[in-house]
N, C-alpha and C positions, 0 to 999 in steps of 0.2 A: 093088791092085785096079784093073782097067782103068777107063777113063772110063765113068761111069755113064750119061750122057745129056746132053741139053740142057734147060736151064730157061729158059723165056721169060716166065713169069708172075710178077708181083710178089706174087701170092697163094699161091705155092708154099709148103708148110709149112716147108721148109728155109730159105727166104728170110725168112719171118716169124720163125723161131726166131733167126736171126742178128740181125734187127732188135731183138728183145727183149734179146738178150745185149748189144748195143751200148747200149741205153737204160737198162736196169734192173740195178742192182747185185744185187738180190734174185734175178733170173734167172741172172746169172753165177754166184752162189754156190750156188744150188740145182742148177744143171746142172754146176757145177765146170768151166766152160769160158770162154774169152775169145777175142775176135776179133783176128786179126793181118792186116794188109793191106800190100801192096806187095812187090815182088821182094826187096828187100834184107832186110826183116824175116822173110819166110817162108823165104827161102834160109838166113838165119842160123840160124833155129830148126832147120831140117832138118839143117844141117851140124853142129849140136850134139847131134843124136840125138833131138830132139823129133819126135813124129809127130802129125799133126793127126787130129782126129776126123772131119773132112770138109773139102773145099776147093772153090773155084770159080775159074774163069778165063774170059777172053774169047778168042774166036777170034784177034783181033788180037794179044793177048799171046802166045798159043801160036805165032803165026807168026813171032815174033822169035827169034833164036838163043838168047838167054838165057832168054826166056820158055818156049820149047819144051823146053829142058833141064829147067827147073824143073817144068813140067807133067809131063814124063816121070818125074821123081823122085817127084812126088806120086802119080802113077798106079802107080808100082812098089810103093807101100806097101799097107797093108790098108784104108785109109780110102777111102770113096767120093769121087770127084772129078767135078764137073759143069762142063760148058761153060755159060756164061750169056750172055745178050745184054747189050750195053752199058747199057741202062736198068736191068736187074736188078743188074748190078755196081754202078751208082751207088747203088742202094738198100742194097746190102750194105756199101759203103765209107763211111768217115767223112770222107775227104778230098774236097776240091773237085774235084780232077782225079785220079780213081782210076788206079792203075797197071796194072790188069788181073788182079790175083790177090788173093783173100781166103781165109784159112784159119781154121778154128776149132780151137784147141788145148785139151787138157785142162789144168786147173791142176795144177801139181806142188806137193807138200807137203814142205817140208824136215822132217827128223826133229828133234824137240826137242833131241837130242844135238848136231846140227849147229849149231843156234842157240846152245846152251849152250857149245859148244866153241870158238866164234869168239873170236879175240883182240880184235877191234874190233867193237863192236855200236853201230849208230846207231839211236836211238829218235826217231821222228817223233811229235810230240804236237800235235794239233789243227791240222794244216796243212790248209787249205781249198782251195788253188789247185792244180789238177792239174798245171799247168806247173811250179810250184815243186817239187812232188813228183818230177816227171820229172827236173828238173835235179839234185835231191839224189840220186836213184837213180844217175844217170850219175856224179856225183862220188863216191858211195859205192863204185861199182865201180872207178873210176879210182884211188882211194886204198887199195883193198884191204880195205874193210870186210867182215867175215865174215858179217854179218847185218844186216838192217834190220827193226826192229819198228815197226809202225804202231799207235800207241795209239788207243783209242777217240776219235772225233771227227776223225780224220785222213781225208782224202779217200781213196776207194777207188783203189788203184793200177791198177785195171782201167778207169778213166775216161780217155778220150782228153784231152790228149796224154800224160799220165803213163803210160798203158798202152802207147803206142807205144815209149816209152823202156824200160819194163820188159820188153816183149816183145823188143825189139832185143837185150837182154842176157839172154835166156832161160837161158843157161848160167851166169849170174853169181850174185851173192849171194842167199841165201834172203831172201825178204820174208815176214814173219809179222805177223798181227794178234793183238794180245793186250793185256792191261792193263799199265800201267807197272810194277806190282809184279812182273809176270812177267819183266821185262827183267833182273832180277837173277839169275835162275836157270833160267827156262824160258819158252817161248812157248806158252801155251794158246790155245784158240779156233781159229778158222779160220786156217790157215797156207798160204801158197802162195809159189812162187818160181821 
């Protein structure tokens, strides 16, 4: 889809929707979407075949060689893409110094068979620090874990900075939420990965 237009208002409905996705787990799961920001993470997701629901970029980002290529790749897909002003991008981003691109991706759900068939399954139980979850997800991918199950009481992997790690490895291992009892044979409940 070509570039949809320019967003200059912080009150724009799309901007408000992204702010809700960033802040509230309930909204992420209801909408089945999560926010990805920065060249490296958005590029990584696109290169793995993930397609955003919609995306935003700044004029300065699109003016760089890498940024321009990424914006063209985003615009070549079916999702709407908007240019935004720097203040709007700051509202969309979680980082102190935004890199100029933010995309919203749909959550992917691994099939229960994929989780069941994994040789190595890592179960996270009651981990409360997003940074720790992010580190564990990177380690799980590096060691070849076939699935990660987040038991009740574990922080949402959609929370920054765990989310940035999870998003950076969008093609990696399935991450599923379910009860510990499910770890022995299946992952019920909301699953994403």
